[in-house]
C-alpha positions as CSV (number, residue, x, y, z in Angstrom):
1,M,-118.9,-311.4,-0.3
2,D,-115.4,-312.4,-1.2
3,I,-114.5,-312.2,-5.0
4,V,-112.2,-314.8,-6.0
5,I,-110.2,-314.6,-9.4
6,N,-109.2,-317.8,-10.9
7,I,-105.7,-316.9,-12.6
8,S,-104.9,-320.5,-13.4
9,P,-106.0,-320.1,-17.4
10,F,-103.6,-317.2,-17.7
11,I,-100.5,-319.1,-16.0
12,E,-101.1,-322.2,-18.4
13,F,-100.9,-320.0,-21.3
14,I,-97.8,-318.1,-20.3
15,N,-96.3,-321.4,-19.4
16,L,-97.2,-322.9,-23.2
17,P,-94.0,-323.1,-25.9
18,P,-93.8,-320.0,-28.2
19,E,-95.3,-321.9,-31.2
20,Q,-98.5,-323.3,-29.2
21,M,-98.9,-319.8,-27.3
22,F,-99.0,-318.1,-30.7
23,W,-101.7,-320.1,-31.9
24,V,-103.8,-320.3,-28.8
25,F,-103.8,-316.5,-28.8
26,F,-104.6,-316.0,-32.7
27,T,-107.4,-318.9,-32.3
28,N,-109.2,-316.8,-29.5
29,I,-108.2,-313.1,-30.0
30,G,-105.7,-312.7,-32.8
31,W,-108.1,-313.7,-35.6
32,M,-110.4,-310.5,-34.6
33,I,-107.5,-307.9,-35.2
34,L,-106.7,-309.0,-38.4
35,A,-110.5,-309.1,-39.0
36,I,-110.6,-305.6,-37.9
37,V,-107.4,-304.6,-40.2
38,F,-109.0,-306.1,-43.2
39,L,-112.4,-304.7,-42.8
40,Y,-110.6,-301.1,-42.2
41,G,-108.5,-301.5,-45.4
42,A,-111.4,-302.7,-47.6
43,R,-113.6,-299.9,-46.5
44,E,-110.5,-297.5,-47.1
45,M,-110.1,-298.8,-50.6
46,Y,-113.8,-298.9,-51.3
47,L,-113.9,-295.1,-50.4
48,F,-110.9,-294.4,-53.0
49,Y,-112.5,-296.2,-55.5
50,I,-115.9,-294.3,-55.3
51,R,-114.3,-291.1,-54.8
52,N,-112.0,-291.2,-57.9
53,K,-115.1,-292.3,-59.6
54,W,-117.0,-289.3,-58.6
55,A,-114.1,-286.8,-59.3
56,D,-113.7,-288.3,-62.9
57,T,-116.8,-286.7,-63.5
58,H,-115.9,-282.9,-62.4
59,K,-113.2,-280.9,-64.2
60,S,-110.5,-278.4,-62.7
61,I,-109.1,-275.6,-64.0
62,L,-105.8,-273.4,-63.5
63,L,-106.0,-269.8,-63.0
64,A,-103.3,-267.4,-63.4
65,I,-103.3,-264.0,-61.6
66,D,-102.0,-260.7,-62.3
67,I,-102.3,-257.7,-60.1
68,P,-101.8,-254.1,-61.1
69,R,-98.2,-252.8,-60.4
70,G,-97.8,-250.5,-57.5
71,N,-100.0,-252.9,-55.4
72,E,-100.4,-251.5,-51.9
73,Q,-103.0,-253.7,-50.6
74,T,-101.9,-255.5,-47.3
75,P,-102.6,-259.3,-46.8
76,K,-105.7,-258.4,-45.2
77,A,-107.2,-258.3,-48.9
78,V,-106.4,-261.9,-49.3
79,E,-107.9,-262.8,-45.8
80,N,-111.0,-261.4,-47.3
81,M,-110.7,-263.4,-50.2
82,F,-110.4,-266.5,-48.3
83,T,-113.4,-265.4,-46.3
84,Y,-115.4,-265.4,-49.6
85,L,-114.0,-268.7,-50.7
86,S,-115.4,-270.5,-47.7
87,G,-118.7,-270.3,-49.3
88,A,-117.5,-273.6,-51.2
89,H,-118.2,-275.6,-47.9
90,G,-121.0,-277.9,-48.4
91,S,-122.5,-280.6,-46.1
92,I,-122.5,-284.2,-47.4
93,N,-124.9,-286.6,-46.1
94,F,-124.1,-290.7,-45.3
95,F,-125.4,-291.7,-48.7
96,E,-123.6,-288.9,-50.7
97,K,-120.3,-290.2,-49.0
98,W,-120.8,-293.8,-49.1
99,F,-122.8,-294.5,-52.1
100,E,-121.9,-291.7,-54.5
101,G,-118.3,-291.2,-53.3
102,K,-118.6,-287.4,-52.7
103,F,-116.1,-285.3,-51.0
104,Q,-115.5,-282.0,-50.1
105,K,-113.6,-280.5,-52.8
106,S,-110.1,-278.6,-52.3
107,F,-108.4,-275.5,-53.8
108,S,-104.7,-275.0,-54.6
109,Y,-103.2,-271.7,-54.1
110,E,-99.8,-271.9,-55.9
111,I,-96.4,-269.7,-56.4
112,V,-94.5,-270.9,-59.3
113,S,-90.9,-269.9,-60.5
114,L,-90.0,-271.2,-64.1
115,E,-86.5,-270.0,-64.2
116,G,-86.8,-267.0,-62.3
117,Y,-90.2,-266.0,-63.7
118,T,-92.7,-266.1,-61.0
119,Q,-96.3,-266.5,-61.4
120,F,-99.1,-266.5,-58.8
121,L,-102.1,-269.2,-59.7
122,V,-105.2,-271.0,-58.1
123,W,-106.4,-274.5,-59.1
124,T,-109.7,-274.6,-58.7
125,P,-112.7,-276.8,-59.4
126,A,-114.4,-275.7,-62.7
127,E,-117.8,-275.3,-60.9
128,Y,-116.3,-272.8,-58.4
129,R,-114.2,-270.6,-61.1
130,N,-116.9,-267.5,-60.6
131,L,-116.3,-267.9,-56.5
132,V,-112.8,-267.3,-57.1
133,E,-112.6,-264.9,-59.5
134,S,-115.5,-262.8,-57.6
135,S,-112.8,-263.2,-54.6
136,V,-110.2,-262.0,-56.3
137,Y,-112.1,-259.1,-58.2
138,S,-113.8,-257.7,-55.0
139,Q,-110.2,-256.9,-53.3
140,Y,-108.1,-256.3,-56.7
141,P,-110.5,-254.7,-59.2
142,D,-108.0,-254.1,-61.8
143,A,-106.6,-257.7,-61.4
144,E,-106.2,-259.9,-64.7
145,I,-107.1,-263.4,-64.3
146,S,-106.6,-266.0,-67.4
147,E,-107.3,-269.8,-67.6
148,V,-103.8,-271.1,-68.3
149,D,-102.4,-274.9,-69.1
150,D,-100.9,-276.7,-66.3
151,Y,-97.2,-275.8,-66.1
152,A,-96.3,-278.8,-64.2
153,K,-97.7,-281.2,-66.9
154,L,-95.1,-279.6,-69.4
155,L,-92.3,-281.5,-67.7
156,P,-91.8,-285.4,-67.6
157,T,-94.8,-286.8,-65.3
158,Q,-92.4,-289.4,-63.7
159,L,-89.5,-287.7,-62.1
160,P,-86.6,-287.9,-61.2
161,D,-85.1,-289.3,-64.1
162,E,-81.9,-288.9,-66.1
163,E,-82.0,-285.5,-66.8
164,Y,-84.0,-283.9,-64.0
165,D,-83.8,-284.5,-60.0
166,V,-86.4,-283.6,-57.2
167,W,-86.3,-282.1,-54.0
168,G,-89.4,-281.5,-52.0
169,T,-91.2,-281.6,-48.7
170,E,-94.3,-281.0,-46.6
171,F,-94.5,-278.3,-43.9
172,V,-96.6,-279.3,-40.9
173,Q,-97.3,-277.2,-37.5
174,K,-94.8,-278.6,-34.8
175,D,-97.5,-278.3,-32.1
176,S,-101.4,-278.3,-32.2
177,W,-102.9,-276.8,-34.8
178,V,-105.2,-274.8,-32.2
179,L,-102.1,-272.9,-31.5
180,P,-101.5,-270.1,-33.9
181,I,-98.4,-269.1,-36.1
182,K,-96.7,-265.9,-36.5
183,T,-99.0,-263.9,-38.8
184,Y,-98.6,-260.7,-40.9
185,L,-99.9,-258.5,-38.4
186,E,-96.6,-258.9,-36.3
187,F,-94.6,-257.9,-39.5
188,E,-96.1,-254.2,-39.2
189,Y,-93.9,-251.5,-37.5
190,K,-94.3,-247.9,-36.6
191,M,-91.0,-246.5,-38.0
192,G,-90.3,-245.1,-41.5
193,P,-92.8,-243.7,-44.2
194,L,-96.3,-245.5,-44.1
195,E,-95.8,-247.3,-47.6
196,T,-92.6,-249.3,-45.8
197,Q,-94.1,-250.1,-42.5
198,F,-95.3,-253.7,-43.3
199,K,-92.0,-255.5,-43.7
200,D,-93.2,-258.2,-46.2
201,P,-92.3,-261.6,-45.5
202,M,-92.9,-262.6,-49.1
203,A,-89.8,-260.4,-49.9
204,S,-87.5,-263.5,-49.1
205,L,-89.6,-266.1,-51.2
206,M,-89.5,-263.6,-54.4
207,D,-85.8,-263.3,-54.1
208,L,-85.5,-266.7,-53.8
209,C,-88.0,-267.3,-56.8
210,S,-85.9,-264.7,-59.1
211,S,-82.5,-266.0,-58.2
212,L,-83.3,-269.5,-60.4
213,R,-81.5,-270.4,-63.3
214,Q,-82.3,-271.9,-66.8
215,G,-83.5,-275.5,-65.8
216,E,-84.9,-274.7,-62.2
217,Y,-88.3,-274.7,-61.3
218,L,-89.9,-274.1,-58.0
219,F,-93.3,-274.8,-57.0
220,M,-95.4,-274.0,-53.8
221,Q,-98.9,-274.8,-53.4
222,L,-100.9,-274.1,-50.5
223,I,-104.3,-276.4,-50.4
224,V,-106.9,-275.2,-48.8
225,I,-110.1,-277.6,-47.9
226,P,-113.5,-275.6,-46.6
227,I,-114.7,-277.0,-43.3
228,G,-117.6,-276.3,-40.8
229,F,-117.2,-275.3,-37.1
230,D,-116.7,-278.2,-35.5
231,W,-112.8,-277.8,-34.9
232,V,-114.1,-274.9,-32.5
233,K,-114.7,-277.5,-29.9
234,E,-111.1,-278.6,-30.0
235,S,-109.6,-275.0,-29.0
236,E,-112.4,-274.8,-26.3
237,A,-111.2,-278.0,-24.9
238,A,-107.5,-276.8,-25.1
239,I,-108.5,-273.8,-23.1
240,D,-110.6,-275.7,-20.6
241,K,-107.4,-277.9,-20.0
242,M,-105.4,-275.0,-19.2
243,L,-107.8,-273.8,-16.7
244,G,-108.2,-277.3,-15.3
245,R,-112.0,-277.5,-16.1
246,K,-113.4,-280.9,-16.6
247,A,-114.2,-281.4,-20.7
248,K,-118.1,-281.9,-21.3
249,A,-118.1,-285.4,-22.6
250,E,-121.1,-286.7,-24.5
251,P,-122.4,-290.0,-23.2
252,G,-120.8,-292.6,-24.9
253,L,-122.4,-295.9,-26.6
254,F,-121.8,-298.1,-23.4
255,Q,-123.1,-295.4,-21.3
256,K,-126.6,-295.3,-23.2
257,L,-126.7,-299.3,-23.3
258,L,-126.5,-299.2,-19.6
259,V,-129.4,-296.7,-19.6
260,W,-131.4,-298.8,-22.0
261,M,-131.0,-301.8,-20.0
262,G,-133.0,-303.0,-16.9
263,E,-133.0,-302.4,-13.4
264,A,-129.8,-304.2,-13.0
265,S,-127.7,-302.0,-15.4
266,E,-129.1,-299.1,-13.6
267,A,-127.9,-300.4,-10.5
268,I,-124.3,-300.9,-12.1
269,Y,-124.6,-297.4,-13.3
270,A,-125.7,-296.0,-10.1
271,I,-122.6,-297.7,-8.4
272,W,-119.9,-296.4,-11.0
273,G,-121.5,-293.1,-10.3
274,D,-120.9,-293.3,-6.8
275,I,-117.4,-294.4,-7.3
276,E,-116.8,-291.4,-9.5
277,G,-118.3,-289.0,-7.3
278,K,-115.9,-290.2,-4.6
279,S,-112.9,-288.8,-6.8
280,D,-110.6,-285.8,-6.1
281,E,-112.1,-283.0,-7.5
282,V,-109.5,-280.9,-9.9
283,K,-109.3,-277.5,-9.0
284,T,-110.1,-275.0,-11.6
285,K,-108.2,-271.9,-12.5
286,T,-109.0,-268.6,-13.6
287,M,-107.3,-266.3,-16.1
288,L,-105.2,-264.3,-13.3
289,E,-104.0,-267.5,-11.8
290,L,-102.2,-268.8,-15.3
291,T,-98.6,-267.9,-16.0
292,P,-98.0,-265.0,-18.5
293,Q,-97.3,-268.1,-21.1
294,E,-100.4,-270.1,-20.5
295,A,-102.4,-266.9,-20.5
296,K,-100.9,-266.1,-23.8
297,R,-101.9,-269.2,-25.0
298,A,-105.1,-268.9,-24.0
299,N,-105.8,-265.9,-25.7
300,M,-104.1,-266.6,-28.9
301,I,-106.1,-269.8,-29.1
302,Q,-109.4,-267.7,-28.5
303,M,-108.4,-265.2,-31.1
304,K,-107.5,-267.9,-33.7
305,S,-110.7,-269.7,-33.1
306,A,-112.7,-266.4,-33.9
307,K,-111.8,-266.4,-37.7
308,L,-113.0,-268.9,-40.4
309,S,-110.6,-271.7,-40.8
310,F,-109.8,-274.2,-43.2
311,E,-108.0,-277.3,-43.2
312,A,-104.8,-277.0,-45.4
313,K,-101.5,-278.4,-46.3
314,I,-98.2,-276.8,-47.8
315,R,-96.4,-278.7,-50.3
316,I,-92.9,-277.4,-51.6
317,V,-91.5,-279.3,-54.8
318,Y,-87.9,-278.0,-56.5
319,V,-87.3,-279.3,-60.1
320,G,-83.8,-279.0,-61.7
321,R,-81.7,-280.3,-64.4
322,R,-78.8,-282.5,-62.9
323,D,-76.2,-280.0,-64.2
324,V,-77.6,-277.0,-62.5
325,I,-79.7,-278.0,-59.6
326,N,-78.9,-276.4,-56.3
327,K,-80.8,-278.2,-53.6
328,S,-79.1,-276.3,-50.6
329,K,-79.6,-272.9,-52.0
330,V,-83.6,-273.7,-52.6
331,A,-84.0,-275.7,-49.1
332,N,-82.1,-273.3,-47.1
333,G,-84.1,-270.7,-48.8
334,V,-87.6,-272.2,-48.5
335,V,-87.0,-273.3,-44.7
336,G,-85.8,-269.8,-44.0
337,Y,-88.8,-268.3,-45.3
338,M,-91.0,-270.6,-43.5
339,K,-89.0,-270.1,-40.2
340,Q,-90.3,-266.2,-40.3
341,F,-93.6,-267.7,-39.2
342,A,-92.1,-269.4,-36.1
343,A,-93.6,-267.8,-32.8
344,L,-91.6,-270.0,-30.6
345,D,-94.3,-269.7,-27.3
346,L,-97.1,-270.8,-29.8
347,N,-96.7,-272.6,-32.8
348,N,-94.3,-272.8,-36.1
349,L,-93.7,-274.6,-39.3
350,K,-91.2,-277.5,-40.0
351,P,-90.4,-279.6,-42.7
352,D,-92.0,-283.1,-42.4
353,I,-88.5,-285.1,-41.8
354,N,-90.5,-288.3,-41.2
355,M,-92.7,-288.8,-44.1
356,T,-92.5,-286.5,-47.2
357,F,-88.8,-284.9,-46.8
358,T,-86.7,-286.3,-49.6
359,K,-84.2,-287.6,-47.5
360,A,-83.7,-291.3,-46.6
361,Q,-81.1,-293.0,-44.2
362,Y,-80.0,-296.5,-43.2
363,F,-81.9,-299.4,-45.2
364,F,-82.5,-299.3,-49.0
365,Q,-81.5,-295.7,-48.8
366,N,-81.3,-295.1,-52.6
367,Y,-84.3,-297.0,-53.3
368,R,-86.8,-295.2,-50.3
369,L,-85.2,-291.6,-51.7
370,E,-86.3,-292.2,-54.8
371,E,-89.8,-293.3,-54.0
372,K,-90.1,-290.2,-51.8
373,K,-89.1,-287.9,-54.6
374,R,-91.7,-289.7,-56.9
375,K,-94.6,-289.7,-54.3
376,I,-94.2,-286.3,-53.6
377,Y,-93.9,-284.9,-57.1
378,S,-97.1,-286.9,-58.2
379,A,-98.6,-285.6,-55.4
380,Y,-98.0,-282.3,-56.4
381,L,-99.1,-282.6,-59.7
382,K,-102.5,-284.3,-58.6
383,R,-102.9,-281.4,-56.2
384,S,-103.9,-284.1,-53.9
385,D,-105.0,-283.3,-50.2
386,G,-104.8,-286.9,-49.2
387,R,-101.5,-288.1,-50.1
388,G,-98.6,-286.9,-47.5
389,R,-99.4,-285.8,-44.0
390,N,-102.9,-285.2,-43.1
391,P,-103.7,-281.4,-43.5
392,G,-104.0,-279.0,-40.5
393,V,-106.0,-276.3,-39.4
394,F,-105.3,-272.7,-40.3
395,N,-107.3,-269.7,-39.9
396,I,-107.7,-267.2,-42.8
397,E,-105.1,-264.6,-41.2
398,E,-102.4,-267.6,-41.2
399,L,-103.2,-268.6,-44.8
400,A,-103.3,-264.9,-46.0
401,T,-99.8,-264.6,-44.4
402,L,-98.4,-267.8,-45.9
403,W,-100.1,-266.7,-49.5
404,H,-100.1,-263.4,-50.7
405,F,-99.4,-260.6,-53.4
406,P,-96.3,-259.0,-52.3
407,I,-96.7,-255.1,-51.6
408,E,-94.6,-253.5,-54.1
409,A,-93.1,-251.0,-52.0
410,N,-91.6,-253.7,-49.9
411,V,-90.9,-256.2,-52.4
412,K,-88.5,-255.5,-55.3
413,A,-89.3,-258.6,-57.1
414,A,-88.9,-257.4,-61.3
415,M,-89.6,-261.2,-62.3
416,V,-93.2,-261.3,-60.6
417,Q,-95.7,-260.9,-63.3
418,K,-98.1,-258.3,-63.2
419,A,-101.1,-256.8,-65.1
420,P,-99.9,-254.0,-67.1
421,G,-102.1,-251.0,-65.5
422,R,-105.3,-249.7,-64.5
423,K,-108.4,-250.9,-66.9
424,A,-111.1,-249.0,-67.7
425,D,-114.6,-250.3,-67.5
426,A,-115.9,-251.9,-70.8
427,P,-119.2,-250.7,-72.6
428,A,-122.3,-252.5,-71.4
429,A,-123.0,-253.9,-74.8
430,L,-119.6,-255.1,-75.8
431,P,-119.9,-258.7,-77.4
432,L,-118.2,-261.4,-75.3
433,E,-115.8,-263.7,-76.9
434,P,-115.1,-267.4,-75.5
435,T,-112.5,-268.1,-73.0
436,K,-109.2,-268.8,-74.3
437,V,-106.7,-271.4,-72.5
438,E,-103.5,-269.9,-73.1
439,P,-100.0,-271.6,-72.2
440,L,-98.4,-270.2,-69.1
441,A,-95.2,-269.3,-70.8
442,D,-97.1,-267.0,-73.5
443,I,-98.7,-265.2,-70.4
444,F,-95.3,-264.6,-69.4
445,R,-94.2,-263.3,-72.7
446,S,-97.3,-261.3,-72.9
447,N,-96.9,-259.3,-69.7
448,Q,-93.3,-259.4,-69.3
449,T,-92.1,-256.3,-71.4
450,A,-95.2,-254.2,-69.9
451,S,-95.1,-254.9,-66.1
452,T,-92.0,-257.3,-65.1
453,L,-88.7,-255.3,-65.6
454,T,-87.0,-252.8,-64.2
455,D,-85.0,-250.0,-65.9
456,D,-82.0,-251.9,-65.9
457,Q,-83.3,-254.8,-67.6
458,S,-83.8,-255.7,-71.3
459,S,-86.9,-255.3,-72.6
460,V,-86.7,-258.4,-75.1
461,P,-87.7,-261.4,-73.6
462,P,-85.0,-264.1,-73.5
463,D,-85.0,-266.9,-76.0
464,N,-84.7,-269.8,-73.3
465,L,-88.2,-268.7,-72.0
466,P,-89.3,-272.3,-70.3
467,F,-91.9,-274.4,-71.9
468,V,-92.3,-272.4,-75.0
């Protein structure tokens, strides 16, 4: 039986004048596109509203972490901290998501330099405070953790302004997140004394933080979101693609409808099955048939997926008074720090030039540049995991590489806040006082003379300590 396709309506359509063609298209098809866009936007606005309403009922706190002097713990200890933090992940059902606005809460691991004084902090939902503290104390029993005021809110909430300027960006993975970046294990060498065999990549960042002058502030946050294990399927699919294996696709809605329909639909489904059976079969490969680069990628994807992972994003903000700000120094230093983790045959981190990087060209340049600065600074203040680029997936080894306490034998950073020394256990019956929230600058003052200055530095804190 011959099949005849009548294309005359299509020919008549393309021969219409442009104005009439537009209205014919809009009347028949275009309104559906607009309706879909409208419904999608309405859904996102609704989610945004109920999530903010739910978030307003919860409190977050900022914890400053001081580890003892002479730290010899490698980033493996911080990797164990992130493993413990994964206990914050919880499942959210349909009703909780769409009617209560519930979502998975995130954490912000931060490194802050206020005019050269450096502090490690964690921004956490209040209900997870014990979880965060336990993760730290389990690896650093002599650490000191204090609840502090939010340092970022002591600067103007709307920047840039006449006094301060802003530079900032988010760093994103260059290739698919299934490929890992260079991790701390590759910074270990077999030469020299044992305590110096690990060349801590944090050294360059600590040196940059210590070089800031009065009126300069550098903020780095690593926002982590606990997730489940669905991401492992994407890693397996990437390996299957390398080996030429056919992905195991679950039956879609259309296929299910064909099964549910009557004999006629089953006949059509059978015909489609025959057509698929006649297609050329793709030859699969073994690991021995892969090129060296493909084999390495497959192994590294497998190794990354073997460890717990989080969704994460990296955000950097540099604020400085207009008379002292040095964007090139900080931007080059931060990019150089991130390039240490580049594995060119796997993955690396790059500034998000297209969306969040505080640079604009061509049309409305000044307006767009100021808007980018305001957006990234506001996103930092809110510790937002939704603004800017979508988070990538990093396993705990990668996270510990990016955020860990410097090893003192490798990092001579005198301005990093540290606990004064080893603590003795308190008596079991000692009464406890309520937790006191201290300004961050006060903690800098109290810790400075005991733990942060070298022999050639003055033991008297300067009068111009920020935010006092």
